[in-house]
KOLSE-699900 format. One record per residue: chain; residue in one letter; z, y, x of N, C-alpha, C in turn; residue number from 1. Coordinates in steps of 0.2 Angstrom, whole numbers, always signed. Atoms other than C-alpha are relative to their C-alpha. Example, Ala and Ser with C-alpha at 12.3 -4.5 7.8 and 13.67 -1.06 7.14 Angstrom:
2
 unit code   n_z   n_y   n_x  ca_z  ca_y  ca_x   c_z   c_y   c_x pos
    A    a    +0    -6    +4   +39   -22   +62    +0    +6    +4   1
    A    s    -1    -6    -4   +36    -5   +68    +3    +5    -4   2
***
This chain:
387
 unit code   n_z   n_y   n_x  ca_z  ca_y  ca_x   c_z   c_y   c_x pos
    A    x    -4    -3    -5  -243  -158   +33    +8    -2    -1   1
    A    x    -7    +2    +1  -225  -165   +36    +4    +6    -1   2
    A    x    -5    -6    +1  -211  -154   +29    +5    +1    +5   3
    A    x    -5    -2    -5  -199  -145   +40    +6    -2    -3   4
    A    x    -6    +2    +2  -182  -151   +40    +4    +6    -3   5
    A    x    -4    -5    +3  -171  -141   +28    +5    +4    +4   6
    A    x    -5    -4    -4  -157  -137   +40    -3    +4    +5   7
    A    x    +3    -4    -5  -169  -131   +53    -4    +6    -4   8
    A    x    +3    -5    +4  -178  -121   +39    +4    +6    -1   9
    A    x    -5    -5    +1  -162  -112   +35    +3    +2    +6  10
    A    x    -4    -2    -6  -156  -111   +53    +7    -1    +0  11
    A    x    -7    +2    +0  -140  -120   +50    +1    -7    +3  12
    A    x    -1    +7    -2  -132  -136   +57    +1    -4    -6  13
    A    x    -1    +5    +6  -130  -152   +47    +7    +0    -2  14
    A    x    -7    +0    +2  -111  -149   +47    +2    +7    -3  15
    A    x    -1    -7    +3  -113  -131   +39    +3    -1    -7  16
    A    x    -3    +1    +6  -102  -129   +24    -5    +5    -5  17
    A    x    +4    -4    +6  -109  -121    +7    +0    +7    +1  18
    A    x    +0    -8    -1  -104  -103   +12    -5    +2    +5  19
    A    x    +5    -2    -5  -114  -104   +28    -7    -1    -2  20
    A    x    +6    +2    +3  -129  -112   +19    -2    +6    -4  21
    A    x    +2    -5    +4  -129   -99    +6    -1    +7    +3  22
    A    x    +1    -6    -4  -127   -84   +18    -7    +0    +4  23
    A    x    +7    +1    -3  -142   -91   +28    -6    +1    -4  24
    A    x    +5    +0    +5  -152   -93   +13    -1    +7    -3  25
    A    x    +0    -7    +3  -148   -76    +6    -4    +5    +5  26
    A    x    +3    -5    -5  -153   -67   +22    -8    -2    +1  27
    A    x    +7    +2    -1  -170   -77   +24    -4    +2    -6  28
    A    x    +3    -1    +7  -174   -76    +5    -2    +8    +0  29
    A    x    +2    -7    +0  -173   -57    +6    -5    +3    +5  30
    A    x    +5    -2    -5  -183   -56   +22    -7    -2    -2  31
    A    x    +7    +3    +2  -198   -67   +15    -1    +1    -7  32
    A    x    +2    -1    +7  -197   -61    -3    -7    +3    -1  33
    A    x    +7    -2    +1  -215   -58   -10    +0    +8    -1  34
    A    x    +0    -8    +2  -210   -40   -16    +0    +4    +7  35
    A    x    -1    -3    -6  -206   -36    +2    -6    -2    +5  36
    A    x    +6    +2    -4  -222   -45    +9    -6    -1    -5  37
    A    x    +6    +1    +5  -236   -41    -4    -6    -2    +4  38
    A    x    +6    +3    -3  -252   -51    -1    +1    -4    +6  39
    A    x    -1    +4    -6  -244   -61   +12    +1    -7    -2  40
    A    x    -1    +7    +2  -247   -79    +8    +5    -4    +4  41
    A    x    -4    +4    -4  -238   -86   +23    +8    +2    -2  42
    A    x    -7    -2    +2  -222   -76   +18    +2    -3    -7  43
    A    x    -1    +3    +6  -224   -82    +0    +1    -7    +0  44
    A    x    -1    +7    +0  -225  -100    +5    +7    -1    +4  45
    A    x    -7    +1    -3  -210   -98   +17    +6    +1    -5  46
    A    x    -5    -2    +6  -200   -90    +2    +1    -7    -4  47
    A    x    -1    +6    +4  -204  -106    -8    +3    -5    +3  48
    A    x    -4    +6    -4  -199  -118    +6    +7    +2    +1  49
    A    x    -7    -2    +0  -183  -108    +8    +4    -2    -6  50
    A    x    -3    +1    +6  -179  -109   -10    +1    -8    -1  51
    A    x    +0    +7    +0  -183  -128   -10    +5    -3    +4  52
    A    x    -5    +2    -4  -172  -131    +4    +7    +1    -2  53
    A    x    -7    -2    +2  -157  -121    -3    +1    -4    -7  54
    A    x    -1    +4    +6  -160  -130   -20    +3    -7    +1  55
    A    x    -3    +7    -1  -156  -147   -12    +7    +1    +4  56
    A    x    -6    +0    -4  -143  -142    +1    +6    +3    -3  57
    A    x    -6    -3    +3  -132  -132   -11    +3    -5    -5  58
    A    x    -2    +5    +4  -130  -147   -22    +3    -6    +4  59
    A    x    -3    +5    -4  -118  -160   -15    -3    -7    -1  60
    A    x    +4    +6    +1  -127  -175   -23    -6    +0    +3  61
    A    x    +7    -1    -3  -144  -169   -18    +0    +0    +8  62
    A    x    -1    +0    -8  -138  -165    +0    +2    -7    +3  63
    A    x    -2    +6    -3  -130  -182    +2    -6    -5    +0  64
    A    x    +7    +4    +1  -147  -190    -4    -4    +2    +6  65
    A    x    +4    -3    -5  -156  -179    +8    +2    -2    +7  66
    A    x    -2    +2    -7  -145  -183   +23    -1    -8    +1  67
    A    x    +1    +8    -1  -148  -202   +20    -7    -2    +0  68
    A    x    +7    +2    +0  -166  -203   +15    -5    +6    +2  69
    A    x    +4    -5    -2  -173  -186   +20    -4    +2    -5  70
    A    x    +4    -2    +6  -188  -179   +10    -2    -5    -4  71
    A    x    +2    +5    +4  -192  -196    +4    +5    -1    -7  72
    A    x    -5    +0    +6  -176  -194    -8    -3    +3    -6  73
    A    x    +2    -4    +6  -186  -182   -19    -7    -1    -1  74
    A    x    +7    +2    +1  -203  -189   -18    -1    -5    -6  75
    A    x    +1    +5    +6  -212  -199   -32    +3    -7    +2  76
    A    x    -3    +7    -1  -202  -215   -34    +6    +0    +4  77
    A    x    -6    +0    -5  -188  -209   -22    +6    +0    -5  78
    A    x    -6    +0    +3  -170  -209   -26    +2    +6    -5  79
    A    x    -1    -6    +5  -171  -192   -34    -3    +0    -6  80
    A    x    +3    +0    +6  -181  -197   -48    -8    +1    +1  81
    A    x    +7    -1    +0  -200  -197   -52    -3    +7    +1  82
    A    x    +2    -7    +0  -201  -179   -54    +2    +4    +7  83
    A    x    -3    -3    -5  -192  -175   -38    +5    +5    -2  84
    A    x    -6    -4    +2  -176  -164   -37    +3    -2    -7  85
    A    x    -3    +2    +6  -169  -174   -51    -5    +0    -5  86
    A    x    +5    +1    +6  -176  -176   -68    -3    +6    -2  87
    A    x    +2    -6    +2  -179  -158   -70    -6    +3    +4  88
    A    x    +5    -2    -5  -191  -156   -55    +2    +7    +2  89
    A    x    -1    -7    -3  -193  -139   -45    -4    +4    -4  90
    A    x    +4    -5    +4  -199  -124   -55    +2    +7    +3  91
    A    x    -1    -7    -3  -201  -108   -45    +7    +0    +4  92
    A    x    -6    -1    -3  -184  -102   -40    +6    +1    -5  93
    A    x    -5    -1    +6  -174  -104   -56    +7    -2    +2  94
    A    x    -7    +2    -2  -159  -112   -47    +2    +5    +6  95
    A    x    -3    -3    -6  -156  -106   -29    +0    +8    +0  96
    A    x    +0    -7    +0  -162   -88   -30    +3    +4    -6  97
    A    x    -3    -3    +6  -156   -85   -47    +8    +1    +1  98
    A    x    -7    -1    -2  -138   -88   -40    +1    +6    +4  99
    A    x    +0    -6    -5  -141   -75   -26    -1    +6    -4 100
    A    x    +2    -6    +3  -149   -63   -38    +6    +2    -5 101
    A    x    -6    -2    +4  -134   -64   -50    +6    +3    +4 102
    A    x    -5    -2    -4  -122   -62   -36    -1    +7    +3 103
    A    x    +1    -6    -3  -130   -47   -29    -1    +6    -5 104
    A    x    +2    -5    +5  -136   -38   -45    +4    -1    -6 105
    A    x    -4    +1    +6  -123   -44   -57    -4    -3    -6 106
    A    x    +4    +3    +5  -134   -55   -68    +3    +1    -7 107
    A    x    -3    -2    +6  -121   -53   -81    -2    -5    -6 108
    A    x    +2    +3    +6  -122   -59   -99    +2    -7    +0 109
    A    x    -1    +7    +0  -124   -77  -102    -3    -4    +6 110
    A    x    +3    +3    -6  -132   -80   -86    -7    -3    -1 111
    A    x    +7    +3    +2  -147   -91   -85    +1    -7    -3 112
    A    x    -2    +7    +3  -138  -106   -93    -1    +0    -7 113
    A    x    +1    +0    +7  -141  -100  -111    +7    +0    -3 114
    A    x    -7    +0    +3  -127  -100  -124    +2    +8    +0 115
    A    x    -3    -7    +0  -116   -85  -128    +4    +1    +6 116
    A    x    -3    -2    -7  -110   -77  -112    +5    +6    -1 117
    A    x    -5    -5    +0   -97   -64  -107    -3    +6    -3 118
    A    x    +3    -6    +2  -109   -50  -110    +0    +1    -8 119
    A    x    +1    +0    +7  -112   -55  -128    +7    +1    -3 120
    A    x    -6    +0    +3   -94   -57  -132    +3    +7    +0 121
    A    x    -2    -7    +0   -91   -39  -126    -4    +5    -4 122
    A    x    +5    -5    +3  -106   -32  -135    +3    +2    -7 123
    A    x    -2    -3    +6  -101   -20  -149    +8    +1    +0 124
    A    x    -7    -1    -1   -83   -19  -143    +2    +8    -2 125
    A    x    -2    -7    +2   -74    -3  -151    +1    +4    +7 126
    A    x    -2    -4    -5   -72   +12  -140    +8    +1    +1 127
    A    x    -7    -2    -1   -55   +16  -132    +1    +7    -2 128
    A    x    -1    -7    +3   -47   +32  -139    +6    +3    +4 129
    A    x    -5    -4    -3   -36   +45  -131    +4    +4    -5 130
    A    x    -4    -4    +4   -21   +54  -139    +5    +3    +4 131
    A    x    -4    -4    -4   -12   +68  -131    +6    +2    -4 132
    A    x    -7    -2    +4    +7   +70  -136    +4    +4    +5 133
    A    x    -5    -4    -3   +19   +83  -131    +7    -1    -2 134
    A    x    -7    +1    +2   +38   +79  -131    +4    +5    +4 135
    A    x    -5    -4    -3   +53   +88  -126    +4    -4    +6 136
    A    x    -4    +3    -6   +64   +85  -110    +5    -5    -3 137
    A    x    -6    +5    +4   +78   +78  -122    -3    -6    -2 138
    A    x    +3    +6    +2   +66   +66  -129    -2    -5    +5 139
    A    x    +2    +4    -6   +60   +60  -112    +7    -3    +3 140
    A    x    -7    +2    -2   +79   +58  -108    +2    -6    -4 141
    A    x    -3    +6    +5   +84   +47  -123    -5    -4    -3 142
    A    x    +5    +4    +4   +67   +40  -129    -1    +2    -7 143
    A    x    +2    -2    +7   +59   +42  -146    -4    -4    -3 144
    A    x    +4    +4    +4   +52   +33  -160    -3    +5    -5 145
    A    x    +3    -5    +5   +39   +43  -170    -7    -3    -2 146
    A    x    +6    +2    +3   +23   +41  -180    -5    +5    +2 147
    A    x    +5    -4    -2    +6   +48  -175    -6    -2    -5 148
    A    x    +6    +1    +4   -10   +50  -186    -6    +1    +5 149
    A    x    +6    +1    -5   -26   +45  -176    -6    +0    -4 150
    A    x    +6    +1    +3   -43   +48  -183    -5    -5    +4 151
    A    x    +5    +5    -4   -56   +34  -179    -3    -4    -5 152
    A    x    +3    +5    +4   -63   +19  -187    +4    -6    -1 153
    A    x    -4    +7    +2   -56    +3  -195    -5    -5    -3 154
    A    x    +5    +5    +2   -64   -13  -200    -1    +1    -8 155
    A    x    +2    -2    +7   -73   -11  -217    +4    -5    -4 156
    A    x    -4    +4    +4   -62   -18  -231    -4    -4    -5 157
    A    x    +5    +4    +5   -77   -23  -242    -2    -6    +3 158
    A    x    +3    +6    -3   -85   -35  -230    +4    -3    +5 159
    A    x    -5    +3    -5   -70   -38  -219    -3    +0    +7 160
    A    x    +2    -1    -7   -79   -32  -203    -7    -3    +1 161
    A    x    +6    +4    -1   -94   -43  -205    -7    +4    +0 162
    A    x    +5    -5    +1  -106   -29  -210    -5    -3    -5 163
    A    x    +4    +3    +5  -114   -41  -223    +3    +1    -7 164
    A    x    -2    -1    +7  -113   -39  -242    +4    -6    -1 165
    A    x    -4    +6    +1   -99   -50  -248    -4    -6    -4 166
    A    x    +4    +5    +2  -106   -67  -252    -6    -2    +4 167
    A    x    +5    +1    -4  -119   -66  -239    +3    -1    +7 168
    A    x    -2    +1    -7  -118   -70  -220    -5    +2    +5 169
    A    x    +5    -1    -5  -126   -64  -204    -4    -6    +2 170
    A    x    +4    +6    -2  -140   -75  -198    -2    +1    +7 171
    A    x    +2    +0    -7  -146   -80  -181    -6    +5    +1 172
    A    x    +6    -5    -2  -158   -67  -173    -6    -4    +2 173
    A    x    +6    +4    -1  -175   -74  -173    -3    +2    +7 174
    A    x    +2    -2    -6  -179   -65  -157    +3    -4    +6 175
    A    x    -4    +4    -5  -166   -73  -146    +3    -6    -2 176
    A    x    -2    +7    +2  -162   -88  -156    +8    +0    -1 177
    A    x    -7    +0    +1  -144   -82  -158    +4    +0    +7 178
    A    x    -4    +0    -7  -140   -81  -139    +2    +7    +2 179
    A    x    -2    -7    -1  -139   -62  -139    -4    +3    +6 180
    A    x    +3    -2    -6  -150   -61  -123    -7    -4    +0 181
    A    x    +7    +3    +0  -169   -64  -120    -2    +0    +8 182
    A    x    +2    +1    -7  -178   -69  -104    -8    +2    +0 183
    A    x    +7    -2    -1  -195   -62   -97    -1    -2    +7 184
    A    x    +3    +2    -6  -205   -68   -82    -3    +6    +3 185
    A    x    +3    -6    -4  -209   -54   -69    -1    -2    +7 186
    A    x    +2    +2    -6  -218   -61   -55    +4    -7    +2 187
    A    x    -4    +5    -2  -206   -73   -46    +7    +0    -3 188
    A    x    -7    -1    +3  -191   -66   -56    +0    -2    -7 189
    A    x    -2    +1    +7  -184   -73   -72    +5    +5    -2 190
    A    x    -5    -6    +1  -175   -57   -79    +3    -2    -7 191
    A    x    -3    +1    +7  -163   -59   -93    +4    +6    -2 192
    A    x    -3    -6    +2  -157   -44  -103    +2    -1    -7 193
    A    x    -2    -1    +6  -149   -39  -119    -5    +0    -5 194
    A    x    +5    +1    +5  -159   -44  -135    -1    +7    -3 195
    A    x    +1    -6    +4  -167   -28  -142    +1    +0    -7 196
    A    x    +0    +0    +7  -167   -34  -159    +7    +0    -3 197
    A    x    -7    +1    +3  -148   -39  -162    +5    +4    +5 198
    A    x    -4    -4    -5  -142   -28  -147    +6    -5    +3 199
    A    x    -5    +4    -3  -133   -43  -140    +5    -4    -4 200
    A    x    -5    +3    +5  -124   -49  -156    -2    -7    -1 201
    A    x    +3    +6    +1  -135   -64  -158    -1    -2    -8 202
    A    x    +1    +0    +7  -134   -61  -177    -3    +6    -3 203
    A    x    +2    -6    +4  -143   -49  -189    +2    -1    -7 204
    A    x    -2    -1    +7  -139   -43  -206    -6    +1    -4 205
    A    x    +5    +0    +5  -151   -47  -219    +1    +4    -6 206
    A    x    -2    -4    +6  -141   -39  -233    +6    +4    +2 207
    A    x    -6    -4    -3  -130   -25  -226    +5    +2    -6 208
    A    x    -5    -3    +4  -114   -20  -234    -1    +7    -2 209
    A    x    +1    -7    +2  -116    -4  -244    +6    +5    +2 210
    A    x    -5    -4    -1   -99    +2  -240    +0    +3    +7 211
    A    x    +0    -1    -7  -101    +2  -221    -7    +1    +3 212
    A    x    +7    +0    -2  -120    +2  -220    -2    -6    +5 213
    A    x    +2    +6    -4  -120   -15  -211    +4    +1    +7 214
    A    x    -3    -1    -7  -109    -8  -196    +7    -4    +0 215
    A    x    -6    +4    +0   -93   -18  -201    +6    +5    +1 216
    A    x    -6    -5    -1   -82    -2  -199    -1    +6    -4 217
    A    x    +0    -6    +3   -78   +14  -208    +5    +5    +3 218
    A    x    -4    -6    -3   -71   +31  -203    +7    +1    -4 219
    A    x    -7    +0    +3   -52   +32  -207    +5    +3    +4 220
    A    x    -6    -2    -4   -37   +41  -201    +6    -5    -1 221
    A    x    -5    +4    +1   -23   +29  -198    +7    +2    +3 222
    A    x    -7    -2    -2    -4   +31  -195    +3    -6    +4 223
    A    x    -3    +5    -5    +4   +22  -180    +7    +2    +2 224
    A    x    -7    -1    -2   +22   +20  -175    -1    -1    +8 225
    A    x    +0    +0    -8   +25   +24  -156    +7    +0    +2 226
    A    x    -6    +0    -3   +40   +20  -146    +0    +2    +7 227
    A    x    +0    -3    -7   +43   +31  -131    +6    -2    +3 228
    A    x    -6    +2    -3   +55   +23  -119    +3    +6    +4 229
    A    x    -4    -5    -3   +69   +33  -111    -2    +0    +8 230
    A    x    +2    -1    -7   +64   +40   -94    -7    +1    +2 231
    A    x    +7    -1    -1   +46   +43   -96    -1    +7    +4 232
    A    x    +2    -6    -3   +38   +57   -85    -6    +3    -2 233
    A    x    +6    -4    +2   +25   +70   -87    -6    -4    +3 234
    A    x    +6    +3    -2    +8   +61   -87    +0    -8    -1 235
    A    x    -1    +7    +1   +15   +44   -92    -5    -2    -6 236
    A    x    +5    +3    +5    +2   +33  -102    +2    -6    -3 237
    A    x    -2    +5    +4    +6   +22  -116    -6    -3    -3 238
    A    x    +6    +3    +2    -7    +9  -121    +2    -4    -6 239
    A    x    -1    +4    +6    -8    +2  -139    -6    -4    +0 240
    A    x    +5    +4    +0   -19   -13  -138    -3    -1    -7 241
    A    x    +3    +1    +7   -32   -15  -152    +0    +5    -5 242
    A    x    -1    -6    +5   -28    +2  -160    -5    +5    +2 243
    A    x    +5    -5    -1   -44   +11  -154    -5    -1    -5 244
    A    x    +6    +1    +5   -61   +11  -163    -1    -7    -1 245
    A    x    +2    +7    +2   -65    -4  -173    -6    -2    +3 246
    A    x    +6    +3    -3   -78   -16  -165    -6    +0    -5 247
    A    x    +6    +0    +4   -96   -17  -172    +0    -7    -3 248
    A    x    +1    +6    +3   -97   -31  -185    +4    -5    +2 249
    A    x    -5    +5    -2   -81   -40  -181    +1    +0    +7 250
    A    x    -1    +0    -7   -82   -37  -162    +7    +3    +1 251
    A    x    -7    -3    -1   -65   -33  -154    +1    +7    +0 252
    A    x    -1    -7    +0   -57   -16  -156    +2    +2    +7 253
    A    x    -2    -3    -6   -54    -4  -142    +7    +1    +0 254
    A    x    -7    -2    -1   -37    +2  -136    +1    +7    -1 255
    A    x    -2    -7    +0   -28   +18  -139    +5    +1    +6 256
    A    x    -5    -2    -6   -20   +27  -124    +3    +7    -2 257
    A    x    -4    -6    +1    -7   +40  -127    +3    +3    +6 258
    A    x    -1    -4    -6    -5   +53  -113    +6    +4    -2 259
    A    x    -5    -4    +1   +12   +61  -113    +1    +6    +5 260
    A    x    -1    -6    -4   +16   +79  -107    +7    +2    -3 261
    A    x    -7    -2    +2   +34   +86  -107    +0    +8    +1 262
    A    x    +0    -8    +0   +37  +104  -112    +5    +2    +5 263
    A    x    -4    -4    -5   +45  +116  -100    +7    +1    -4 264
    A    x    -7    -2    +3   +64  +118  -103    +2    +7    +2 265
    A    x    -3    -6    -1   +73  +134  -105    +5    +1    +6 266
    A    x    -6    +0    -5   +87  +129   -93    -2    -4    +6 267
    A    x    +0    +5    -5   +83  +113   -84    -7    +0    +3 268
    A    x    +6    +2    -3   +70  +109   -71    +1    -7    +2 269
    A    x    -1    +7    -1   +66   +91   -68    -5    -2    +7 270
    A    x    +4    +3    -6   +60   +82   -51    +2    -7    +0 271
    A    x    -2    +7    +0   +59   +64   -54    +6    -2    -5 272
    A    x    -5    +2    +5   +75   +57   -61    +6    +5    +1 273
    A    x    -5    -6    -1   +85   +73   -55    -1    +6    -4 274
    A    x    +0    -6    +4   +89   +88   -65    +3    +6    +4 275
    A    x    -2    -6    -4   +91  +106   -57    +1    +5    -5 276
    A    x    -2    -5    +5  +100  +120   -66    +3    +6    +4 277
    A    x    -3    -6    -4  +104  +138   -59    +5    +3    -5 278
    A    x    -5    -3    +4  +120  +145   -66    +3    +6    +3 279
    A    x    -3    -6    -2  +126  +163   -64    +7    +0    +0 280
    A    x    -7    -1    +0  +144  +166   -59    +2    +7    +2 281
    A    x    -3    -6    -2  +154  +182   -58    +2    +1    +7 282
    A    x    -2    -1    -7  +157  +189   -41    +7    -1    +1 283
    A    x    -7    +2    +0  +175  +188   -44    +2    -7    +1 284
    A    x    -1    +7    +0  +175  +170   -48    -3    -3    +7 285
    A    x    +3    +3    -7  +164  +166   -32    +5    +2    +5 286
    A    x    -4    -3    -6  +176  +177   -21    +7    -4    -1 287
    A    x    -7    +2    +0  +193  +171   -28    +0    -8    -2 288
    A    x    +0    +7    +2  +188  +154   -34    +1    -1    -8 289
    A    x    +0    +1    +7  +188  +146   -52    -4    -6    -2 290
    A    x    +4    +6    +3  +178  +135   -63    -5    +3    -5 291
    A    x    +5    -2    +5  +163  +136   -74    -3    -7    -3 292
    A    x    +3    +6    +3  +156  +124   -87    -8    +1    -1 293
    A    x    +7    +0    +0  +138  +119   -87    -3    -5    -5 294
    A    x    +3    +5    +5  +127  +110  -100    -3    -6    +4 295
    A    x    +3    +5    -3  +120   +93   -96    -6    -2    -5 296
    A    x    +6    +2    +4  +103   +85  -102    +2    -4    -6 297
    A    x    -2    +4    +5  +112   +73  -113    +4    +3    -6 298
    A    x    -4    -4    +5  +121   +87  -123    +7    +1    +1 299
    A    x    -7    -1    -2  +138   +86  -115    +1    +6    +5 300
    A    x    -2    -5    -5  +147   +98  -104    +3    -3    +6 301
    A    x    -3    +2    -6  +152   +97   -86    +4    +6    +3 302
    A    x    -3    -5    -3  +165  +107   -77    +0    +0    +7 303
    A    x    +0    -1    -7  +163  +113   -59    +5    +4    +3 304
    A    x    -5    -4    -4  +177  +119   -48    -3    +4    +5 305
    A    x    +3    -4    -5  +171  +133   -38    +5    +3    +5 306
    A    x    -5    -2    -5  +181  +136   -21    -1    +7    +1 307
    A    x    +0    -8    -1  +185  +154   -16    -5    +1    +6 308
    A    x    +5    -2    -5  +171  +162    -5    -6    -4    -1 309
    A    x    +6    +3    +1  +157  +152   -13    -6    +5    +0 310
    A    x    +6    -5    -1  +140  +160    -9    -6    -2    -5 311
    A    x    +6    +1    +5  +125  +162   -20    -5    -5    +3 312
    A    x    +4    +5    -3  +113  +148   -18    +3    -7    +1 313
    A    x    -3    +6    -1  +126  +135   -15    -1    -5    -5 314
    A    x    +1    +5    +5  +123  +118   -24    +6    -5    -1 315
    A    x    -5    +5    +1  +135  +106   -32    -4    -6    -3 316
    A    x    +4    +6    +3  +129   +88   -36    +5    -4    -5 317
    A    x    -4    +4    +5  +135   +79   -52    -4    -6    +0 318
    A    x    +3    +6    +0  +131   +61   -50    -1    -3    -7 319
    A    x    +1    +3    +7  +124   +52   -65    -1    +4    -6 320
    A    x    +1    -4    +6  +121   +67   -75    -7    +3    +0 321
    A    x    +7    -2    +0  +102   +68   -72    -4    -4    -6 322
    A    x    +5    +3    +5   +87   +60   -82    +1    -8    +0 323
    A    x    +0    +7    +0   +87   +42   -87    -6    -3    +4 324
    A    x    +5    +3    -4   +77   +30   -76    -4    -5    -4 325
    A    x    +4    +4    +4   +62   +21   -84    +2    -7    +1 326
    A    x    -1    +7    +0   +66    +3   -88    +6    -2    +4 327
    A    x    -7    +1    -4   +84    +5   -80    +5    +3    -4 328
    A    x    -6    -3    +3  +101    +8   -86    +3    +6    +4 329
    A    x    -3    -5    -4  +104   +20   -72    -3    +7    -2 330
    A    x    +2    -7    +1  +103   +39   -72    -1    +4    +7 331
    A    x    +0    -4    -6   +98   +52   -59    +6    +5    +1 332
    A    x    -6    -5    -1  +109   +67   -53    -2    +7    -3 333
    A    x    +1    -7    +1  +111   +85   -58    +2    +4    +5 334
    A    x    -2    -4    -6  +111   +98   -45    +1    +7    -3 335
    A    x    -2    -7    +3  +119  +115   -50    +0    +5    +6 336
    A    x    +1    -5    -5  +114  +130   -40    +3    +6    -3 337
    A    x    -4    -6    +2  +126  +145   -41    -4    +6    +2 338
    A    x    +3    -7    -2  +119  +163   -42    +6    +5    -1 339
    A    x    -6    -5    +0  +133  +176   -38    -3    +6    -3 340
    A    x    +3    -6    +3  +130  +191   -49    +4    +6    +3 341
    A    x    -3    -7    -1  +133  +209   -44    +2    +3    -6 342
    A    x    -2    -4    +6  +143  +218   -56    -3    +6    -2 343
    A    x    +3    -7    +2  +135  +232   -66    +5    +3    -6 344
    A    x    -3    -4    +6  +141  +245   -79    +8    +0    +2 345
    A    x    -7    +0    -2  +158  +247   -69    +3    +6    -3 346
    A    x    -4    -5    +2  +172  +257   -76    +2    +4    +6 347
    A    x    -2    -5    -5  +179  +272   -67    +6    -4    +5 348
    A    x    -5    +4    -3  +194  +261   -62    -3    -5    +5 349
    A    x    +3    +5    -4  +183  +247   -56    -4    +3    +6 350
    A    x    +3    -4    -6  +173  +259   -45    +4    +2    +5 351
    A    x    -5    -2    -5  +188  +265   -37    +3    -6    +4 352
    A    x    -2    +6    -4  +194  +248   -33    -5    -3    +5 353
    A    x    +5    +2    -4  +177  +244   -26    -1    +4    +6 354
    A    x    +0    -5    -6  +177  +260   -15    +6    -2    +4 355
    A    x    -6    +1    -5  +195  +255    -9    -2    -7    +4 356
    A    x    +2    +7    -3  +188  +237    -5    -5    +2    +6 357
    A    x    +4    -2    -5  +174  +245    +5    +3    +4    +6 358
    A    x    -4    -4    -5  +186  +257   +14    +4    -4    +4 359
    A    x    -4    +5    -4  +196  +243   +19    -3    -2    +6 360
    A    x    +5    +2    -6  +181  +238   +30    +2    -7    +3 361
    A    x    -2    +6    -4  +187  +226   +43    -6    -4    +3 362
    A    x    +5    +4    -3  +177  +212   +51    -5    -2    -5 363
    A    x    +5    +1    +5  +160  +211   +42    -2    -8    +0 364
    A    x    +1    +7    +0  +158  +193   +48    +5    -4    -3 365
    A    x    -5    +4    +3  +174  +188   +41    -1    +1    -8 366
    A    x    +1    -1    +8  +171  +195   +23    -7    -1    -2 367
    A    x    +7    +1    +3  +152  +194   +22    -4    -4    +6 368
    A    x    +3    +4    -6  +147  +180   +34    -8    +0    +0 369
    A    x    +7    +1    +0  +129  +179   +29    -3    +7    +2 370
    A    x    +2    -7    -2  +125  +198   +30    +2    +2    +7 371
    A    x    -2    -2    -7  +135  +200   +45    -3    -4    +5 372
    A    x    +3    +4    -5  +127  +186   +54    -8    +2    +0 373
    A    x    +7    -2    +0  +110  +192   +49    -1    +7    +4 374
    A    x    +1    -6    -3  +112  +210   +55    +2    -1    +8 375
    A    x    -2    +1    -7  +120  +203   +71    -7    -2    +4 376
    A    x    +7    +2    -2  +103  +194   +74    -5    +6    +1 377
    A    x    +5    -6    +0   +93  +210   +70    +2    +4    +6 378
    A    x    -2    -4    -6  +103  +220   +83    -2    -3    +7 379
    A    x    +3    +4    -6   +99  +206   +96    -7    +1    +1 380
    A    x    +7    +0    +0   +81  +207   +92    -2    +7    +2 381
    A    x    +1    -7    -2   +81  +227   +94    +1    +1    +7 382
    A    x    -2    -1    -7   +90  +226  +110    -5    -4    +5 383
    A    x    +5    +3    -4   +77  +213  +117    -6    +4    +0 384
    A    x    +6    -4    +0   +63  +224  +111    +0    +7    +5 385
    A    x    -1    -6    -4   +71  +239  +120    -1    -2    +8 386
    A    x    +0    +2    -7   +72  +229  +136    -8    -1    +2 387
***
C-alpha cells in the first residue's frame, strides 16, 4: 500500500517551518499514542507513521531529500542509504518522540545522546546553607567587616575530596559504563534515569578513604570573613558562592546565604533611607522659641532652631542626615518630630505664674490654636444636633 504523504499525514503545508511541524506532530502523537489507545492496532500504526514522518521533516537534509525524491529517498538503494533514514535506519521513536518527551517532561540528565550530561554534573552538589546574622543600626549605616563560624562539611584533606584511599582512584561504574544514567525500555518508551549504583556519579569507589568513609567530605566548623556593605536593610541576603556544604566526592560545593536582621534602636526608627527621631522639648522653649541638639546616626550632633509657638508633632527635616544608600555615596534624610512636654513638679512661684497666665485668658484661638479650633468644631456639631 502506498505511503501517505508526510505533510498530509501531519496536516501541514510544504512551506511549514520547523515549529509548525513540531507543534502538529506533538498534538497528533499525543492523540494516537498507544497508552491512550490500548489494543488499538490502527492507532498504533498511525502513531508509527506520524513518528516516521516527523523524523524526516524535522531534519533539514532528510526533508530536502524527501521534497526532491519523495518516499523513494529512503527506500532500499535510495539517496538516504540502504537502511533508509540514513545509515542508522528507523528504530521505534528514538528520535522524534524522544525530543517531544524531553520537552514536555524534562528528560534531563545527559538526554538520549549518551555521555556525561547536565544532571550528572550537578549530581552530588553540596547543599546550600543559611546563616542568620543580627547587626546594629549603626553597622547597617557604616558597613561592617566581621568573621562568622559556620558548622558544615568541607572537602576531606586525606583524599582531597575524591573519596578514594590515597594512591587509588574511582573507577567507571559497571552498571552505567561511566555515564551516570541508565536506560530501560517500557513499551514504546525508552526511559533514562539516574544510575542506581553510582547515583549519577559515573564512578564508584573500590577502596574508600577511611577518613571520610568514601564521601569525600568531613564535618568541620569553618571561619569565614564577611563584608557587610553600608546601607543594607533588614532582610538583606548576602551570598557567598561555594561556601556551603562540600560536594560529594569532588562535586561542586553549595553556597552560603547570610540573612541580615537589624536590631531595634533605642532612639531612631528607620524607613528605607530615612531616619525618624522624636525629641521632647520644654513648653517654654516651644512657646518662646530656642534651639535643641539632636543626635545623628553617624554619631554627630545637629542643632535645630525652634521658632516661637512650635506645636507638638511638628517635624523638622535634616537633609543628608539619614541612612547610607546601598551602593551609593548619598544619604537619606533625618526627620525630627518635636514633642512638647507639659511641666511637672512645679514650684509655688511657677504655679502662681501659670495661674496668672490662665487668668489673663484672652482669645483661646490666638494662644491655643489647635485646642481652640477643635472645641469650636465641637460646638458646631452640638448645635447641629440640637437643630
